[in-house]
C-alpha positions in Angstrom: -2.8 35.4 14.1 -2.1 37.3 10.9 0.1 35.4 7.8 2.4 37.7 6.0 2.4 35.3 3.3 -1.8 35.8 2.7 -1.3 39.2 3.2 1.2 39.4 0.6 -0.5 37.0 -1.8 -3.8 39.2 -1.1 -1.8 42.0 -2.4 -0.1 40.3 -5.4 -1.8 37.7 -6.8 -0.5 37.5 -9.9 3.0 37.5 -8.8 2.0 34.5 -7.3 0.5 32.9 -10.0 3.4 33.8 -12.3 5.6 31.8 -9.5 3.5 28.9 -9.2 3.3 28.1 -13.1 6.9 28.5 -13.2 6.7 25.9 -11.0 4.7 23.9 -12.2 6.6 23.8 -15.8 10.1 23.1 -13.8 7.9 19.4 -13.4 7.6 16.6 -15.1 4.0 16.9 -17.2 3.4 13.6 -16.6 3.6 13.7 -12.7 0.6 16.1 -13.2 -1.6 15.1 -16.0 -4.4 12.6 -14.6 -5.1 9.4 -16.0 -7.8 10.3 -18.6 
């Protein structure tokens, strides 16, 4: 079974990355940063 999402990801990795970056940027950064 082929995932259409995975196929799209292989064809458009930069689109996926930019979307992911936008999502992460919209989140509170304090919850993402590990306690150093």
